[in-house]
Each structure stands twice: as structure tokens, then as C-alpha cells.
C-alpha positions in Angstrom: 24.1 254.2 -64.9 23.8 252.3 -68.2 26.8 250.0 -67.2 25.1 249.5 -63.8 21.8 248.4 -65.4 23.7 246.1 -67.8 25.4 244.4 -64.7 22.1 244.0 -63.0 20.7 242.4 -66.2 23.5 239.7 -65.8 22.5 238.7 -62.4 22.8 234.9 -61.9 25.0 234.6 -65.1 27.5 231.8 -64.8 30.0 232.9 -67.5 30.7 236.6 -68.6 33.1 238.0 -71.0 33.3 241.7 -71.0 34.5 243.3 -74.3 36.3 246.4 -73.5 37.4 247.4 -76.9 35.7 250.7 -76.9 36.4 251.5 -73.4 39.1 254.2 -73.2 38.6 255.2 -69.6 37.2 253.5 -66.4 36.0 255.5 -63.5 35.9 254.2 -59.9 32.1 253.4 -60.3 32.9 251.5 -63.5 35.6 249.6 -61.6 33.3 249.1 -58.7 30.5 247.6 -61.0 33.1 245.3 -62.7 34.4 243.9 -59.3 30.8 243.3 -58.2 29.9 241.4 -61.4 33.4 239.3 -61.1 32.3 238.4 -57.5 28.7 237.5 -58.4 29.9 235.3 -61.2 32.6 233.8 -59.0 30.0 233.1 -56.4 28.0 231.3 -59.1 30.9 229.1 -59.8 31.2 230.6 -63.2 34.1 232.2 -65.3 34.7 236.0 -65.7 37.0 237.5 -68.3 37.7 240.8 -69.9 38.9 241.2 -73.6 40.4 244.0 -75.6 41.5 246.2 -72.7 43.2 249.4 -73.7 46.4 250.2 -72.3 45.2 253.1 -70.0 42.3 250.9 -68.6 45.0 248.1 -68.0 47.0 250.5 -66.1 44.1 250.9 -63.7 43.6 247.2 -63.3 47.3 246.7 -62.7 47.4 249.5 -60.1 44.4 248.0 -58.1 45.6 244.5 -58.3 42.7 243.2 -60.4 44.7 242.2 -63.2 45.7 239.1 -61.0 42.0 238.4 -60.2 40.4 238.9 -63.7 41.2 236.8 -66.7 42.3 239.4 -69.2 42.6 238.1 -72.9 43.9 240.0 -75.9 41.4 238.6 -78.2 
């Protein structure tokens, strides 16, 4: 619910960088919110990226194919 509210607060944002440094697990709901934010930012013509994604979370993005859609940065 907290992540959902944070995503809602970004409504209309053009450029978003999500720092995943402290994220050790992503649920299907978290993945859904991340995808919804990506779509909203893309629809606004903006840039969307993730940074500092833990290996286990990266595995989820790879398995779902979102690693090909999202810009994922190490820094």
C-alpha cells in the first residue's frame, strides 16, 4: 500500500528513477505498480529507470522480460 501511494504521488511525472538499493524482494503487486509507473512515465514521453537492483529482484525482472523494457543502472 505504501508503494502504491508513492506511485500515485508521481502521477504526471516525466522522469523517474527508482532506487532499489534496499529492496530485497518484489511481490507481484510491487511488480505491477512498477510496470504501471513505467507505462505512465512512458506515456508522458519521459524516462524511467531503476538503480541498484539486488540480484534476486533482478532475477524477477529477467524472468518477466522487464529487464528489456526498463533501463536498469548499477549506480
